[in-house]
N, C-alpha and C positions, 0 to 999 in steps of 0.2 A: 504494500500500500504506500503510495507516495504521500508526501507531506500535505499536498493540496486536498487529499481525500480524507484526511483525519479531522476529527472534530477538535475544537479548541481544548476540550477536556483531555483528549488523547495527546495533543501536541504539547501540553504543559507537563505531562507525566501522570495524568489520572489521579486516582484516589490519594496516593501518598503525597503528591505535591499539593493537592488541594487541601488536605488535612493540615499540612504544615502552614500553608497560606492563611487558613482560617485561624489557627492558633496564634501566629505572629500578628495578624490583623487585630485580634481582640486584645492582645497585650498592649498594642498602641491605643486602642479605643478606651480601655479602662483607665488610661493615664491622661487622656485628652480632656481638658476642661469643658469643651463644647459638647462632648459626646458622653462622657462618663455618667452624668446625671440622668441620661435617658435609659440606662441599662441597669438591670438588677445586679445585686452583689455577686450572685452565682451565675456566671455566664455559660455554664454547661448547656442548658437547653437552647440558649441563643446560638451558641456555636454549632450545635447539632442542626438546627434549622438552616443556618447560613451555609453549612456544608452541603446539606440536602439541596438547597436552592441553587447554589453555585454549580453543583454537579450537573443539575438539569439545565441551568442557564448556559452552560458551556458545552452542551451536547452529550453529556454522559447519561447514565440511567435516570429515569424520571422519579427519583427518590422523593422529592418534595411533593409533587402532585399525587403520588401513590399514597402518601401518608396524610397530607393536609388538604388535598384538593387543589383547585386552581390557585396560583400564587396571589393574585389580587393584591399586589404589593402596596399600591397607594392606599387602598381601603384598610389593609392590615396595619399600616403605619400612621393612619390619620389621628389616632389618639396621642401620638407623640408630637411635641412641638418641633417641627423641622423647618428651619429657616436656611437662608443662604450660608450662614456660618456653619451650621451642622452639615450641610451637603458638602461644603468645601473641606471641612475637617474630616469627614468620612472618606472623601477621595484622597486626602493627604495621607491618612492612615493606610489606605489600600495601596497607594503608590509606594510607600515605604515597605509594606509587607510584600508586595510583588517583587521588589528589588531583593529583599532579604530571602525570599523563597526561591530566588534564582530564575524568575520568569522574565525573559528578555526577548528582544527582537520584535519582529513584526507581529507575532501572536500577542505579545504583551500589549502593544499599541492597540490592536484590534479589541482585545478584551477590555482594556482601560477605556477606550472610546464608548463601548457599550455600557460600561459601569457609570461613566460620566452622565450619559443620557438618563440612566436609571436614577442616579442620585438626584439629579435636577428634577426629575418627575416626582420625587418624594416630597419636595418642598410644599409645605402647607401653611407656612407663616410668612407674611410679607411685611417688609418695613414700609412705613408710610412714605409716600412721595411728598417731598417738600416742594411747595409752590414757590416760584420765583418772585 
């Protein structure tokens, strides 16, 4: 199978790389002042759902949907105040985690571009517009 025919999940190394990415990512999240307040003390269930979601999101097995149904990301996150600062912080943590997990090259950029769109889609709090 050529590189072009593999899913992003396969291209990054599958389950092992993804599990490492999720662990590294949440180590950053729990220390980030804009994100830590949004998460519970015990990140275990959050990490499990993120692993399941990212596996599916990147073309691996449909773990998330098989267990939780349709992802409905925006609806599931609506109870959390997510502004531009949180979306930017989430992406910064993911950027660091991807680097530390060894995800590089074109596939990294493709995945990060998709995650950027997703992060901005989650925004549900907007700062007021100042009139001139």
